[in-house]
C-alpha positions in Angstrom: -117.4 6.2 321.0 -118.5 8.6 318.7 -118.0 8.2 314.7 -120.1 9.1 311.6 -123.2 10.1 313.7 -123.0 6.8 315.3 -122.6 6.9 319.4 -122.0 3.9 321.5 -121.0 3.6 325.2 -120.1 0.3 326.5 -119.1 -0.7 330.1 -117.1 -4.0 330.4 -116.6 -5.7 334.0 -116.1 -9.3 335.3 -119.8 -10.0 335.5 -121.4 -8.0 332.8 -121.2 -5.7 329.4 -123.3 -2.9 329.1 -124.1 -1.4 325.9 -125.8 1.9 324.6 -125.7 3.0 321.0 -127.7 5.5 319.0 -127.5 3.9 315.4 -130.0 3.2 312.8 -128.9 -0.4 311.9 -130.3 -2.1 315.3 -133.8 -2.2 315.3 -133.5 -4.4 318.7 -131.2 -4.8 321.4 -130.4 -8.5 320.1 -129.3 -7.6 316.7 -126.8 -5.3 318.5 -125.8 -8.3 320.7 -125.3 -10.6 317.7 -122.8 -8.5 316.0 -120.9 -8.0 319.0 -117.5 -9.5 319.7 -114.9 -8.9 322.4 -111.2 -8.8 321.1 -108.4 -10.6 322.5 -104.9 -9.4 322.7 -104.1 -11.8 320.0 -106.7 -10.5 317.9 -109.1 -13.2 318.0 -112.9 -12.5 318.6 -115.0 -13.6 321.1 -119.2 -13.5 320.3 -120.6 -11.8 323.5 -124.0 -13.6 322.7 -122.5 -17.1 323.6 -121.0 -15.6 327.0 -124.2 -15.2 329.1 -127.8 -13.8 329.1 -129.1 -10.8 328.2 -132.2 -8.0 328.1 -132.7 -4.9 326.9 -134.6 -2.2 325.0 -135.1 0.1 321.8 -136.8 3.1 320.9 -137.7 4.5 317.4 -138.0 7.9 316.0 -140.9 9.8 314.5 -140.2 8.3 310.9 -140.3 4.6 312.7 -136.5 4.4 312.0 -134.5 2.8 315.2 -133.0 5.4 317.0 -131.4 4.4 320.5 -131.1 0.6 321.7 -129.3 -0.6 325.0 -128.6 -3.9 326.8 -126.6 -5.8 329.5 -125.2 -8.8 329.0 -124.6 -11.0 332.4 -121.5 -13.3 331.9 -122.6 -16.8 332.9 -118.6 -17.2 334.3 -116.5 -14.6 335.6 -114.9 -13.0 332.9 -111.0 -11.9 332.9 -111.5 -8.4 331.3 -107.9 -7.7 331.2 -107.3 -10.4 328.7 -109.5 -8.0 326.1 -108.2 -5.1 324.0 -111.6 -3.8 322.4 -115.5 -4.3 321.9 -116.1 -4.9 318.1 -119.9 -4.1 317.2 -120.3 -4.4 313.4 -118.2 -2.1 312.0 -116.9 -0.4 315.0 -114.5 -0.8 317.4 -114.2 0.6 320.8 -110.6 0.5 322.3 -110.8 -0.7 326.2 -108.9 1.4 328.3 
């Protein structure tokens, strides 16, 4: 997904959600996790921060601005990925294919 200078890569599996973002608004990976939701077929959103445990990293550019952040969230239970249509990260929505 790429829009307005923001690049987001996300991979959803029944066991985990991996995300990488080149975006200046998330200085730390936990900030990105807290605003990320899985969108169900009926439009309901489910906060991924409540679905498992996470770890990640971030990098800063020469001016000290956030540059890139990445994380992997390991689900506590096997997740039925067929029941989700998109990943919503803040103002951005990435359709699942």
